Chimera marker file (.cmm) of the C-alpha trace (Angstrom):
<marker_set name="trace">
<marker id="1" x="-35.177" y="-40.995" z="-3.580" r="1" g="1" b="0" radius="0.5"/>
<marker id="2" x="-34.227" y="-38.206" z="-1.158" r="1" g="1" b="0" radius="0.5"/>
<marker id="3" x="-30.611" y="-39.272" z="-1.440" r="1" g="1" b="0" radius="0.5"/>
<marker id="4" x="-30.585" y="-38.402" z="-5.134" r="1" g="1" b="0" radius="0.5"/>
<marker id="5" x="-31.899" y="-34.906" z="-4.438" r="1" g="1" b="0" radius="0.5"/>
<marker id="6" x="-29.315" y="-34.161" z="-1.777" r="1" g="1" b="0" radius="0.5"/>
<marker id="7" x="-26.335" y="-35.382" z="-3.805" r="1" g="1" b="0" radius="0.5"/>
<marker id="8" x="-26.489" y="-32.672" z="-6.532" r="1" g="1" b="0" radius="0.5"/>
<marker id="9" x="-26.932" y="-29.992" z="-3.871" r="1" g="1" b="0" radius="0.5"/>
<marker id="10" x="-23.844" y="-31.199" z="-2.035" r="1" g="1" b="0" radius="0.5"/>
<marker id="11" x="-21.830" y="-31.263" z="-5.252" r="1" g="1" b="0" radius="0.5"/>
<marker id="12" x="-22.843" y="-27.686" z="-6.128" r="1" g="1" b="0" radius="0.5"/>
<marker id="13" x="-22.087" y="-26.457" z="-2.596" r="1" g="1" b="0" radius="0.5"/>
<marker id="14" x="-18.682" y="-28.151" z="-2.572" r="1" g="1" b="0" radius="0.5"/>
<marker id="15" x="-17.777" y="-26.526" z="-5.889" r="1" g="1" b="0" radius="0.5"/>
<marker id="16" x="-18.867" y="-23.062" z="-4.755" r="1" g="1" b="0" radius="0.5"/>
<marker id="17" x="-17.048" y="-22.961" z="-1.408" r="1" g="1" b="0" radius="0.5"/>
<marker id="18" x="-13.713" y="-21.854" z="-2.886" r="1" g="1" b="0" radius="0.5"/>
<marker id="19" x="-15.341" y="-19.232" z="-5.055" r="1" g="1" b="0" radius="0.5"/>
<marker id="20" x="-17.051" y="-17.462" z="-2.194" r="1" g="1" b="0" radius="0.5"/>
<marker id="21" x="-13.785" y="-16.265" z="-0.688" r="1" g="1" b="0" radius="0.5"/>
<marker id="22" x="-12.593" y="-15.017" z="-4.073" r="1" g="1" b="0" radius="0.5"/>
<marker id="23" x="-15.865" y="-13.190" z="-4.646" r="1" g="1" b="0" radius="0.5"/>
<marker id="24" x="-15.615" y="-11.611" z="-1.204" r="1" g="1" b="0" radius="0.5"/>
<marker id="25" x="-12.010" y="-10.530" z="-1.901" r="1" g="1" b="0" radius="0.5"/>
<marker id="26" x="-13.003" y="-8.991" z="-5.226" r="1" g="1" b="0" radius="0.5"/>
<marker id="27" x="-15.876" y="-7.194" z="-3.547" r="1" g="1" b="0" radius="0.5"/>
<marker id="28" x="-13.546" y="-5.806" z="-0.865" r="1" g="1" b="0" radius="0.5"/>
<marker id="29" x="-10.962" y="-4.708" z="-3.453" r="1" g="1" b="0" radius="0.5"/>
<marker id="30" x="-13.647" y="-2.964" z="-5.483" r="1" g="1" b="0" radius="0.5"/>
<marker id="31" x="-15.013" y="-1.216" z="-2.402" r="1" g="1" b="0" radius="0.5"/>
<marker id="32" x="-11.536" y="0.007" z="-1.395" r="1" g="1" b="0" radius="0.5"/>
<marker id="33" x="-10.761" y="1.167" z="-4.955" r="1" g="1" b="0" radius="0.5"/>
<marker id="34" x="-14.048" y="3.082" z="-5.115" r="1" g="1" b="0" radius="0.5"/>
<marker id="35" x="-13.412" y="4.653" z="-1.707" r="1" g="1" b="0" radius="0.5"/>
<marker id="36" x="-9.869" y="5.703" z="-2.705" r="1" g="1" b="0" radius="0.5"/>
<marker id="37" x="-11.115" y="7.151" z="-5.991" r="1" g="1" b="0" radius="0.5"/>
<marker id="38" x="-13.710" y="9.220" z="-4.124" r="1" g="1" b="0" radius="0.5"/>
<marker id="39" x="-11.050" y="10.423" z="-1.677" r="1" g="1" b="0" radius="0.5"/>
<marker id="40" x="-8.851" y="11.492" z="-4.592" r="1" g="1" b="0" radius="0.5"/>
<marker id="41" x="-11.729" y="13.304" z="-6.266" r="1" g="1" b="0" radius="0.5"/>
<marker id="42" x="-12.623" y="15.146" z="-3.047" r="1" g="1" b="0" radius="0.5"/>
<marker id="43" x="-8.977" y="16.071" z="-2.381" r="1" g="1" b="0" radius="0.5"/>
<marker id="44" x="-8.635" y="17.521" z="-5.874" r="1" g="1" b="0" radius="0.5"/>
<marker id="45" x="-11.913" y="19.383" z="-5.537" r="1" g="1" b="0" radius="0.5"/>
<marker id="46" x="-10.832" y="20.932" z="-2.239" r="1" g="1" b="0" radius="0.5"/>
<marker id="47" x="-7.516" y="22.113" z="-3.652" r="1" g="1" b="0" radius="0.5"/>
<marker id="48" x="-8.539" y="22.874" z="-7.241" r="1" g="1" b="0" radius="0.5"/>
<marker id="49" x="-8.300" y="26.619" z="-6.620" r="1" g="1" b="0" radius="0.5"/>
<marker id="50" x="-4.529" y="26.215" z="-6.351" r="1" g="1" b="0" radius="0.5"/>
<marker id="51" x="-4.345" y="24.639" z="-9.805" r="1" g="1" b="0" radius="0.5"/>
<marker id="52" x="-6.418" y="27.091" z="-11.868" r="1" g="1" b="0" radius="0.5"/>
<marker id="53" x="-3.626" y="28.395" z="-14.063" r="1" g="1" b="0" radius="0.5"/>
<marker id="54" x="-2.036" y="25.139" z="-15.189" r="1" g="1" b="0" radius="0.5"/>
<marker id="55" x="-1.577" y="24.730" z="-18.940" r="1" g="1" b="0" radius="0.5"/>
<marker id="56" x="-3.157" y="21.257" z="-19.147" r="1" g="1" b="0" radius="0.5"/>
<marker id="57" x="-5.674" y="21.032" z="-16.307" r="1" g="1" b="0" radius="0.5"/>
<marker id="58" x="-7.317" y="17.743" z="-17.370" r="1" g="1" b="0" radius="0.5"/>
<marker id="59" x="-4.001" y="15.914" z="-17.588" r="1" g="1" b="0" radius="0.5"/>
<marker id="60" x="-2.961" y="17.416" z="-14.267" r="1" g="1" b="0" radius="0.5"/>
<marker id="61" x="-6.203" y="16.237" z="-12.652" r="1" g="1" b="0" radius="0.5"/>
<marker id="62" x="-5.727" y="12.696" z="-13.977" r="1" g="1" b="0" radius="0.5"/>
<marker id="63" x="-2.163" y="12.662" z="-12.651" r="1" g="1" b="0" radius="0.5"/>
<marker id="64" x="-3.295" y="14.038" z="-9.299" r="1" g="1" b="0" radius="0.5"/>
<marker id="65" x="-5.920" y="11.331" z="-8.924" r="1" g="1" b="0" radius="0.5"/>
<marker id="66" x="-3.508" y="8.607" z="-10.049" r="1" g="1" b="0" radius="0.5"/>
<marker id="67" x="-0.876" y="9.694" z="-7.502" r="1" g="1" b="0" radius="0.5"/>
<marker id="68" x="-3.405" y="10.026" z="-4.701" r="1" g="1" b="0" radius="0.5"/>
<marker id="69" x="-4.897" y="6.600" z="-5.428" r="1" g="1" b="0" radius="0.5"/>
<marker id="70" x="-1.459" y="4.978" z="-5.725" r="1" g="1" b="0" radius="0.5"/>
<marker id="71" x="-0.476" y="6.170" z="-2.248" r="1" g="1" b="0" radius="0.5"/>
<marker id="72" x="-3.902" y="5.397" z="-0.758" r="1" g="1" b="0" radius="0.5"/>
<marker id="73" x="-3.581" y="1.840" z="-2.094" r="1" g="1" b="0" radius="0.5"/>
<marker id="74" x="-0.319" y="1.415" z="-0.204" r="1" g="1" b="0" radius="0.5"/>
<marker id="75" x="2.229" y="2.612" z="-2.763" r="1" g="1" b="0" radius="0.5"/>
<marker id="76" x="5.351" y="4.560" z="-1.915" r="1" g="1" b="0" radius="0.5"/>
<marker id="77" x="4.640" y="7.553" z="-4.157" r="1" g="1" b="0" radius="0.5"/>
<marker id="78" x="7.239" y="6.913" z="-6.851" r="1" g="1" b="0" radius="0.5"/>
<marker id="79" x="5.771" y="7.875" z="-10.231" r="1" g="1" b="0" radius="0.5"/>
<marker id="80" x="5.610" y="5.245" z="-12.960" r="1" g="1" b="0" radius="0.5"/>
<marker id="81" x="8.248" y="5.307" z="-15.662" r="1" g="1" b="0" radius="0.5"/>
<marker id="82" x="5.631" y="5.849" z="-18.361" r="1" g="1" b="0" radius="0.5"/>
<marker id="83" x="2.377" y="7.715" z="-17.770" r="1" g="1" b="0" radius="0.5"/>
<marker id="84" x="-0.791" y="6.009" z="-18.956" r="1" g="1" b="0" radius="0.5"/>
<marker id="85" x="-0.727" y="7.359" z="-22.489" r="1" g="1" b="0" radius="0.5"/>
<marker id="86" x="-4.271" y="6.286" z="-23.335" r="1" g="1" b="0" radius="0.5"/>
<marker id="87" x="-5.773" y="8.677" z="-20.789" r="1" g="1" b="0" radius="0.5"/>
<marker id="88" x="-3.476" y="11.579" z="-21.589" r="1" g="1" b="0" radius="0.5"/>
<marker id="89" x="-3.786" y="11.428" z="-25.344" r="1" g="1" b="0" radius="0.5"/>
<marker id="90" x="-7.542" y="10.870" z="-25.239" r="1" g="1" b="0" radius="0.5"/>
<marker id="91" x="-7.802" y="14.328" z="-23.663" r="1" g="1" b="0" radius="0.5"/>
<marker id="92" x="-5.993" y="16.021" z="-26.550" r="1" g="1" b="0" radius="0.5"/>
<marker id="93" x="-9.084" y="17.952" z="-27.565" r="1" g="1" b="0" radius="0.5"/>
<marker id="94" x="-9.708" y="19.159" z="-23.965" r="1" g="1" b="0" radius="0.5"/>
<marker id="95" x="-6.203" y="20.390" z="-23.121" r="1" g="1" b="0" radius="0.5"/>
<marker id="96" x="-4.281" y="22.950" z="-25.096" r="1" g="1" b="0" radius="0.5"/>
<marker id="97" x="-0.666" y="22.058" z="-25.541" r="1" g="1" b="0" radius="0.5"/>
<marker id="98" x="1.639" y="19.513" z="-27.027" r="1" g="1" b="0" radius="0.5"/>
<marker id="99" x="1.765" y="15.873" z="-25.952" r="1" g="1" b="0" radius="0.5"/>
<marker id="100" x="4.907" y="16.716" z="-23.996" r="1" g="1" b="0" radius="0.5"/>
<marker id="101" x="3.029" y="19.436" z="-22.088" r="1" g="1" b="0" radius="0.5"/>
<marker id="102" x="0.256" y="16.986" z="-21.243" r="1" g="1" b="0" radius="0.5"/>
<marker id="103" x="2.797" y="14.392" z="-20.100" r="1" g="1" b="0" radius="0.5"/>
<marker id="104" x="4.589" y="16.928" z="-17.888" r="1" g="1" b="0" radius="0.5"/>
<marker id="105" x="1.259" y="18.107" z="-16.453" r="1" g="1" b="0" radius="0.5"/>
<marker id="106" x="0.353" y="14.483" z="-15.637" r="1" g="1" b="0" radius="0.5"/>
<marker id="107" x="3.660" y="13.959" z="-13.786" r="1" g="1" b="0" radius="0.5"/>
<marker id="108" x="3.212" y="17.255" z="-11.917" r="1" g="1" b="0" radius="0.5"/>
<marker id="109" x="-0.288" y="16.218" z="-10.949" r="1" g="1" b="0" radius="0.5"/>
<marker id="110" x="0.983" y="12.817" z="-9.836" r="1" g="1" b="0" radius="0.5"/>
<marker id="111" x="3.525" y="14.369" z="-7.471" r="1" g="1" b="0" radius="0.5"/>
<marker id="112" x="0.908" y="16.796" z="-6.111" r="1" g="1" b="0" radius="0.5"/>
<marker id="113" x="-1.513" y="13.894" z="-5.579" r="1" g="1" b="0" radius="0.5"/>
<marker id="114" x="1.130" y="11.948" z="-3.651" r="1" g="1" b="0" radius="0.5"/>
<marker id="115" x="1.784" y="14.988" z="-1.491" r="1" g="1" b="0" radius="0.5"/>
<marker id="116" x="-1.924" y="15.522" z="-0.864" r="1" g="1" b="0" radius="0.5"/>
<marker id="117" x="-2.430" y="11.851" z="0.072" r="1" g="1" b="0" radius="0.5"/>
<marker id="118" x="0.419" y="12.001" z="2.573" r="1" g="1" b="0" radius="0.5"/>
<marker id="119" x="-0.819" y="15.272" z="4.061" r="1" g="1" b="0" radius="0.5"/>
<marker id="120" x="-4.433" y="14.178" z="4.451" r="1" g="1" b="0" radius="0.5"/>
<marker id="121" x="-3.518" y="10.826" z="5.979" r="1" g="1" b="0" radius="0.5"/>
<marker id="122" x="-4.898" y="8.755" z="3.107" r="1" g="1" b="0" radius="0.5"/>
<marker id="123" x="-1.602" y="6.862" z="2.991" r="1" g="1" b="0" radius="0.5"/>
<marker id="124" x="-2.453" y="5.133" z="6.277" r="1" g="1" b="0" radius="0.5"/>
<marker id="125" x="-6.156" y="4.471" z="5.751" r="1" g="1" b="0" radius="0.5"/>
<marker id="126" x="-5.845" y="1.035" z="4.154" r="1" g="1" b="0" radius="0.5"/>
<marker id="127" x="-2.876" y="-0.196" z="6.186" r="1" g="1" b="0" radius="0.5"/>
<marker id="128" x="-3.562" y="-2.977" z="8.645" r="1" g="1" b="0" radius="0.5"/>
<marker id="129" x="-1.182" y="-3.025" z="11.611" r="1" g="1" b="0" radius="0.5"/>
<marker id="130" x="0.276" y="-6.490" z="12.002" r="1" g="1" b="0" radius="0.5"/>
<marker id="131" x="1.348" y="-6.000" z="15.624" r="1" g="1" b="0" radius="0.5"/>
<marker id="132" x="1.823" y="-3.319" z="18.198" r="1" g="1" b="0" radius="0.5"/>
<marker id="133" x="5.173" y="-1.569" z="18.393" r="1" g="1" b="0" radius="0.5"/>
<marker id="134" x="7.529" y="-3.021" z="20.992" r="1" g="1" b="0" radius="0.5"/>
<marker id="135" x="6.975" y="-0.409" z="23.710" r="1" g="1" b="0" radius="0.5"/>
<marker id="136" x="3.187" y="-0.505" z="23.399" r="1" g="1" b="0" radius="0.5"/>
<marker id="137" x="3.119" y="-4.271" z="23.989" r="1" g="1" b="0" radius="0.5"/>
<marker id="138" x="4.706" y="-3.797" z="27.410" r="1" g="1" b="0" radius="0.5"/>
<marker id="139" x="2.376" y="-0.901" z="28.235" r="1" g="1" b="0" radius="0.5"/>
<marker id="140" x="-0.580" y="-3.165" z="27.540" r="1" g="1" b="0" radius="0.5"/>
<marker id="141" x="0.866" y="-5.964" z="29.691" r="1" g="1" b="0" radius="0.5"/>
<marker id="142" x="1.668" y="-3.727" z="32.661" r="1" g="1" b="0" radius="0.5"/>
<marker id="143" x="1.321" y="0.051" z="32.327" r="1" g="1" b="0" radius="0.5"/>
<marker id="144" x="4.370" y="1.986" z="33.453" r="1" g="1" b="0" radius="0.5"/>
<marker id="145" x="6.679" y="-1.034" z="33.540" r="1" g="1" b="0" radius="0.5"/>
<marker id="146" x="10.039" y="-0.900" z="31.833" r="1" g="1" b="0" radius="0.5"/>
<marker id="147" x="10.570" y="-3.334" z="28.945" r="1" g="1" b="0" radius="0.5"/>
<marker id="148" x="13.748" y="-4.693" z="30.587" r="1" g="1" b="0" radius="0.5"/>
<marker id="149" x="11.644" y="-6.202" z="33.372" r="1" g="1" b="0" radius="0.5"/>
<marker id="150" x="9.878" y="-8.486" z="30.904" r="1" g="1" b="0" radius="0.5"/>
<marker id="151" x="12.525" y="-9.080" z="28.254" r="1" g="1" b="0" radius="0.5"/>
<marker id="152" x="13.858" y="-12.639" z="28.350" r="1" g="1" b="0" radius="0.5"/>
<marker id="153" x="17.600" y="-13.097" z="28.594" r="1" g="1" b="0" radius="0.5"/>
<marker id="154" x="18.723" y="-15.071" z="25.579" r="1" g="1" b="0" radius="0.5"/>
<marker id="155" x="22.184" y="-16.574" z="25.263" r="1" g="1" b="0" radius="0.5"/>
<marker id="156" x="24.313" y="-14.973" z="22.596" r="1" g="1" b="0" radius="0.5"/>
<marker id="157" x="24.732" y="-17.291" z="19.617" r="1" g="1" b="0" radius="0.5"/>
<marker id="158" x="28.168" y="-18.688" z="19.016" r="1" g="1" b="0" radius="0.5"/>
<marker id="159" x="29.568" y="-18.436" z="15.488" r="1" g="1" b="0" radius="0.5"/>
<marker id="160" x="29.441" y="-21.594" z="13.400" r="1" g="1" b="0" radius="0.5"/>
<marker id="161" x="31.760" y="-22.221" z="10.462" r="1" g="1" b="0" radius="0.5"/>
<marker id="162" x="30.554" y="-23.532" z="7.125" r="1" g="1" b="0" radius="0.5"/>
<marker id="163" x="31.662" y="-27.086" z="7.917" r="1" g="1" b="0" radius="0.5"/>
<marker id="164" x="29.558" y="-27.013" z="11.111" r="1" g="1" b="0" radius="0.5"/>
<marker id="165" x="32.334" y="-26.670" z="13.675" r="1" g="1" b="0" radius="0.5"/>
<marker id="166" x="32.554" y="-23.958" z="16.313" r="1" g="1" b="0" radius="0.5"/>
<marker id="167" x="35.832" y="-22.010" z="16.170" r="1" g="1" b="0" radius="0.5"/>
<marker id="168" x="38.059" y="-22.259" z="19.188" r="1" g="1" b="0" radius="0.5"/>
<marker id="169" x="38.806" y="-19.253" z="21.394" r="1" g="1" b="0" radius="0.5"/>
<marker id="170" x="42.261" y="-17.758" z="20.705" r="1" g="1" b="0" radius="0.5"/>
<marker id="171" x="44.774" y="-17.746" z="23.583" r="1" g="1" b="0" radius="0.5"/>
<marker id="172" x="44.597" y="-14.716" z="25.903" r="1" g="1" b="0" radius="0.5"/>
<marker id="173" x="48.033" y="-13.313" z="24.960" r="1" g="1" b="0" radius="0.5"/>
<marker id="174" x="47.500" y="-13.275" z="21.176" r="1" g="1" b="0" radius="0.5"/>
<marker id="175" x="46.408" y="-9.970" z="19.603" r="1" g="1" b="0" radius="0.5"/>
<marker id="176" x="45.129" y="-9.905" z="16.065" r="1" g="1" b="0" radius="0.5"/>
<link id1="1" id2="2" r="1" g="1" b="0" radius="0.2"/>
<link id1="2" id2="3" r="1" g="1" b="0" radius="0.2"/>
<link id1="3" id2="4" r="1" g="1" b="0" radius="0.2"/>
<link id1="4" id2="5" r="1" g="1" b="0" radius="0.2"/>
<link id1="5" id2="6" r="1" g="1" b="0" radius="0.2"/>
<link id1="6" id2="7" r="1" g="1" b="0" radius="0.2"/>
<link id1="7" id2="8" r="1" g="1" b="0" radius="0.2"/>
<link id1="8" id2="9" r="1" g="1" b="0" radius="0.2"/>
<link id1="9" id2="10" r="1" g="1" b="0" radius="0.2"/>
<link id1="10" id2="11" r="1" g="1" b="0" radius="0.2"/>
<link id1="11" id2="12" r="1" g="1" b="0" radius="0.2"/>
<link id1="12" id2="13" r="1" g="1" b="0" radius="0.2"/>
<link id1="13" id2="14" r="1" g="1" b="0" radius="0.2"/>
<link id1="14" id2="15" r="1" g="1" b="0" radius="0.2"/>
<link id1="15" id2="16" r="1" g="1" b="0" radius="0.2"/>
<link id1="16" id2="17" r="1" g="1" b="0" radius="0.2"/>
<link id1="17" id2="18" r="1" g="1" b="0" radius="0.2"/>
<link id1="18" id2="19" r="1" g="1" b="0" radius="0.2"/>
<link id1="19" id2="20" r="1" g="1" b="0" radius="0.2"/>
<link id1="20" id2="21" r="1" g="1" b="0" radius="0.2"/>
<link id1="21" id2="22" r="1" g="1" b="0" radius="0.2"/>
<link id1="22" id2="23" r="1" g="1" b="0" radius="0.2"/>
<link id1="23" id2="24" r="1" g="1" b="0" radius="0.2"/>
<link id1="24" id2="25" r="1" g="1" b="0" radius="0.2"/>
<link id1="25" id2="26" r="1" g="1" b="0" radius="0.2"/>
<link id1="26" id2="27" r="1" g="1" b="0" radius="0.2"/>
<link id1="27" id2="28" r="1" g="1" b="0" radius="0.2"/>
<link id1="28" id2="29" r="1" g="1" b="0" radius="0.2"/>
<link id1="29" id2="30" r="1" g="1" b="0" radius="0.2"/>
<link id1="30" id2="31" r="1" g="1" b="0" radius="0.2"/>
<link id1="31" id2="32" r="1" g="1" b="0" radius="0.2"/>
<link id1="32" id2="33" r="1" g="1" b="0" radius="0.2"/>
<link id1="33" id2="34" r="1" g="1" b="0" radius="0.2"/>
<link id1="34" id2="35" r="1" g="1" b="0" radius="0.2"/>
<link id1="35" id2="36" r="1" g="1" b="0" radius="0.2"/>
<link id1="36" id2="37" r="1" g="1" b="0" radius="0.2"/>
<link id1="37" id2="38" r="1" g="1" b="0" radius="0.2"/>
<link id1="38" id2="39" r="1" g="1" b="0" radius="0.2"/>
<link id1="39" id2="40" r="1" g="1" b="0" radius="0.2"/>
<link id1="40" id2="41" r="1" g="1" b="0" radius="0.2"/>
<link id1="41" id2="42" r="1" g="1" b="0" radius="0.2"/>
<link id1="42" id2="43" r="1" g="1" b="0" radius="0.2"/>
<link id1="43" id2="44" r="1" g="1" b="0" radius="0.2"/>
<link id1="44" id2="45" r="1" g="1" b="0" radius="0.2"/>
<link id1="45" id2="46" r="1" g="1" b="0" radius="0.2"/>
<link id1="46" id2="47" r="1" g="1" b="0" radius="0.2"/>
<link id1="47" id2="48" r="1" g="1" b="0" radius="0.2"/>
<link id1="48" id2="49" r="1" g="1" b="0" radius="0.2"/>
<link id1="49" id2="50" r="1" g="1" b="0" radius="0.2"/>
<link id1="50" id2="51" r="1" g="1" b="0" radius="0.2"/>
<link id1="51" id2="52" r="1" g="1" b="0" radius="0.2"/>
<link id1="52" id2="53" r="1" g="1" b="0" radius="0.2"/>
<link id1="53" id2="54" r="1" g="1" b="0" radius="0.2"/>
<link id1="54" id2="55" r="1" g="1" b="0" radius="0.2"/>
<link id1="55" id2="56" r="1" g="1" b="0" radius="0.2"/>
<link id1="56" id2="57" r="1" g="1" b="0" radius="0.2"/>
<link id1="57" id2="58" r="1" g="1" b="0" radius="0.2"/>
<link id1="58" id2="59" r="1" g="1" b="0" radius="0.2"/>
<link id1="59" id2="60" r="1" g="1" b="0" radius="0.2"/>
<link id1="60" id2="61" r="1" g="1" b="0" radius="0.2"/>
<link id1="61" id2="62" r="1" g="1" b="0" radius="0.2"/>
<link id1="62" id2="63" r="1" g="1" b="0" radius="0.2"/>
<link id1="63" id2="64" r="1" g="1" b="0" radius="0.2"/>
<link id1="64" id2="65" r="1" g="1" b="0" radius="0.2"/>
<link id1="65" id2="66" r="1" g="1" b="0" radius="0.2"/>
<link id1="66" id2="67" r="1" g="1" b="0" radius="0.2"/>
<link id1="67" id2="68" r="1" g="1" b="0" radius="0.2"/>
<link id1="68" id2="69" r="1" g="1" b="0" radius="0.2"/>
<link id1="69" id2="70" r="1" g="1" b="0" radius="0.2"/>
<link id1="70" id2="71" r="1" g="1" b="0" radius="0.2"/>
<link id1="71" id2="72" r="1" g="1" b="0" radius="0.2"/>
<link id1="72" id2="73" r="1" g="1" b="0" radius="0.2"/>
<link id1="73" id2="74" r="1" g="1" b="0" radius="0.2"/>
<link id1="74" id2="75" r="1" g="1" b="0" radius="0.2"/>
<link id1="75" id2="76" r="1" g="1" b="0" radius="0.2"/>
<link id1="76" id2="77" r="1" g="1" b="0" radius="0.2"/>
<link id1="77" id2="78" r="1" g="1" b="0" radius="0.2"/>
<link id1="78" id2="79" r="1" g="1" b="0" radius="0.2"/>
<link id1="79" id2="80" r="1" g="1" b="0" radius="0.2"/>
<link id1="80" id2="81" r="1" g="1" b="0" radius="0.2"/>
<link id1="81" id2="82" r="1" g="1" b="0" radius="0.2"/>
<link id1="82" id2="83" r="1" g="1" b="0" radius="0.2"/>
<link id1="83" id2="84" r="1" g="1" b="0" radius="0.2"/>
<link id1="84" id2="85" r="1" g="1" b="0" radius="0.2"/>
<link id1="85" id2="86" r="1" g="1" b="0" radius="0.2"/>
<link id1="86" id2="87" r="1" g="1" b="0" radius="0.2"/>
<link id1="87" id2="88" r="1" g="1" b="0" radius="0.2"/>
<link id1="88" id2="89" r="1" g="1" b="0" radius="0.2"/>
<link id1="89" id2="90" r="1" g="1" b="0" radius="0.2"/>
<link id1="90" id2="91" r="1" g="1" b="0" radius="0.2"/>
<link id1="91" id2="92" r="1" g="1" b="0" radius="0.2"/>
<link id1="92" id2="93" r="1" g="1" b="0" radius="0.2"/>
<link id1="93" id2="94" r="1" g="1" b="0" radius="0.2"/>
<link id1="94" id2="95" r="1" g="1" b="0" radius="0.2"/>
<link id1="95" id2="96" r="1" g="1" b="0" radius="0.2"/>
<link id1="96" id2="97" r="1" g="1" b="0" radius="0.2"/>
<link id1="97" id2="98" r="1" g="1" b="0" radius="0.2"/>
<link id1="98" id2="99" r="1" g="1" b="0" radius="0.2"/>
<link id1="99" id2="100" r="1" g="1" b="0" radius="0.2"/>
<link id1="100" id2="101" r="1" g="1" b="0" radius="0.2"/>
<link id1="101" id2="102" r="1" g="1" b="0" radius="0.2"/>
<link id1="102" id2="103" r="1" g="1" b="0" radius="0.2"/>
<link id1="103" id2="104" r="1" g="1" b="0" radius="0.2"/>
<link id1="104" id2="105" r="1" g="1" b="0" radius="0.2"/>
<link id1="105" id2="106" r="1" g="1" b="0" radius="0.2"/>
<link id1="106" id2="107" r="1" g="1" b="0" radius="0.2"/>
<link id1="107" id2="108" r="1" g="1" b="0" radius="0.2"/>
<link id1="108" id2="109" r="1" g="1" b="0" radius="0.2"/>
<link id1="109" id2="110" r="1" g="1" b="0" radius="0.2"/>
<link id1="110" id2="111" r="1" g="1" b="0" radius="0.2"/>
<link id1="111" id2="112" r="1" g="1" b="0" radius="0.2"/>
<link id1="112" id2="113" r="1" g="1" b="0" radius="0.2"/>
<link id1="113" id2="114" r="1" g="1" b="0" radius="0.2"/>
<link id1="114" id2="115" r="1" g="1" b="0" radius="0.2"/>
<link id1="115" id2="116" r="1" g="1" b="0" radius="0.2"/>
<link id1="116" id2="117" r="1" g="1" b="0" radius="0.2"/>
<link id1="117" id2="118" r="1" g="1" b="0" radius="0.2"/>
<link id1="118" id2="119" r="1" g="1" b="0" radius="0.2"/>
<link id1="119" id2="120" r="1" g="1" b="0" radius="0.2"/>
<link id1="120" id2="121" r="1" g="1" b="0" radius="0.2"/>
<link id1="121" id2="122" r="1" g="1" b="0" radius="0.2"/>
<link id1="122" id2="123" r="1" g="1" b="0" radius="0.2"/>
<link id1="123" id2="124" r="1" g="1" b="0" radius="0.2"/>
<link id1="124" id2="125" r="1" g="1" b="0" radius="0.2"/>
<link id1="125" id2="126" r="1" g="1" b="0" radius="0.2"/>
<link id1="126" id2="127" r="1" g="1" b="0" radius="0.2"/>
<link id1="127" id2="128" r="1" g="1" b="0" radius="0.2"/>
<link id1="128" id2="129" r="1" g="1" b="0" radius="0.2"/>
<link id1="129" id2="130" r="1" g="1" b="0" radius="0.2"/>
<link id1="130" id2="131" r="1" g="1" b="0" radius="0.2"/>
<link id1="131" id2="132" r="1" g="1" b="0" radius="0.2"/>
<link id1="132" id2="133" r="1" g="1" b="0" radius="0.2"/>
<link id1="133" id2="134" r="1" g="1" b="0" radius="0.2"/>
<link id1="134" id2="135" r="1" g="1" b="0" radius="0.2"/>
<link id1="135" id2="136" r="1" g="1" b="0" radius="0.2"/>
<link id1="136" id2="137" r="1" g="1" b="0" radius="0.2"/>
<link id1="137" id2="138" r="1" g="1" b="0" radius="0.2"/>
<link id1="138" id2="139" r="1" g="1" b="0" radius="0.2"/>
<link id1="139" id2="140" r="1" g="1" b="0" radius="0.2"/>
<link id1="140" id2="141" r="1" g="1" b="0" radius="0.2"/>
<link id1="141" id2="142" r="1" g="1" b="0" radius="0.2"/>
<link id1="142" id2="143" r="1" g="1" b="0" radius="0.2"/>
<link id1="143" id2="144" r="1" g="1" b="0" radius="0.2"/>
<link id1="144" id2="145" r="1" g="1" b="0" radius="0.2"/>
<link id1="145" id2="146" r="1" g="1" b="0" radius="0.2"/>
<link id1="146" id2="147" r="1" g="1" b="0" radius="0.2"/>
<link id1="147" id2="148" r="1" g="1" b="0" radius="0.2"/>
<link id1="148" id2="149" r="1" g="1" b="0" radius="0.2"/>
<link id1="149" id2="150" r="1" g="1" b="0" radius="0.2"/>
<link id1="150" id2="151" r="1" g="1" b="0" radius="0.2"/>
<link id1="151" id2="152" r="1" g="1" b="0" radius="0.2"/>
<link id1="152" id2="153" r="1" g="1" b="0" radius="0.2"/>
<link id1="153" id2="154" r="1" g="1" b="0" radius="0.2"/>
<link id1="154" id2="155" r="1" g="1" b="0" radius="0.2"/>
<link id1="155" id2="156" r="1" g="1" b="0" radius="0.2"/>
<link id1="156" id2="157" r="1" g="1" b="0" radius="0.2"/>
<link id1="157" id2="158" r="1" g="1" b="0" radius="0.2"/>
<link id1="158" id2="159" r="1" g="1" b="0" radius="0.2"/>
<link id1="159" id2="160" r="1" g="1" b="0" radius="0.2"/>
<link id1="160" id2="161" r="1" g="1" b="0" radius="0.2"/>
<link id1="161" id2="162" r="1" g="1" b="0" radius="0.2"/>
<link id1="162" id2="163" r="1" g="1" b="0" radius="0.2"/>
<link id1="163" id2="164" r="1" g="1" b="0" radius="0.2"/>
<link id1="164" id2="165" r="1" g="1" b="0" radius="0.2"/>
<link id1="165" id2="166" r="1" g="1" b="0" radius="0.2"/>
<link id1="166" id2="167" r="1" g="1" b="0" radius="0.2"/>
<link id1="167" id2="168" r="1" g="1" b="0" radius="0.2"/>
<link id1="168" id2="169" r="1" g="1" b="0" radius="0.2"/>
<link id1="169" id2="170" r="1" g="1" b="0" radius="0.2"/>
<link id1="170" id2="171" r="1" g="1" b="0" radius="0.2"/>
<link id1="171" id2="172" r="1" g="1" b="0" radius="0.2"/>
<link id1="172" id2="173" r="1" g="1" b="0" radius="0.2"/>
<link id1="173" id2="174" r="1" g="1" b="0" radius="0.2"/>
<link id1="174" id2="175" r="1" g="1" b="0" radius="0.2"/>
<link id1="175" id2="176" r="1" g="1" b="0" radius="0.2"/>
</marker_set>
């Protein structure tokens, strides 16, 4: 009888094992997105005095936050080809100006957000170093040692033709 109680539990546990890693990944992504959004909001708040006299301040703020978050998430800072029109045009009653003015303000804000993210160091917050740079590896192995003392001597590869043969060495007197 105990065997029949354990079997459904094992089946449920075996089905849920793959989902736990996905749930954990989603949780981590959400936490990082929330953290980056808060960083963008704080960066805009700290520098909002510089942007008082912009024609479309709400569109500029949205662009600033989008650029800051894009760089903090690991992007290179290139603006998208099309701005997110739903956010810009939903603010039509808050910003004075034409749709073109709001679009230009969003792109200006995006470039300012990218600049702010690079200046505050938010671009490097979520990067995980895969390995130490070459010189630092040798400093860890033996501080003060030159890398040439540890570097292995590898033979230089000989060229191989497409058919798999190695070309012969030309005679010494022939100049090409």
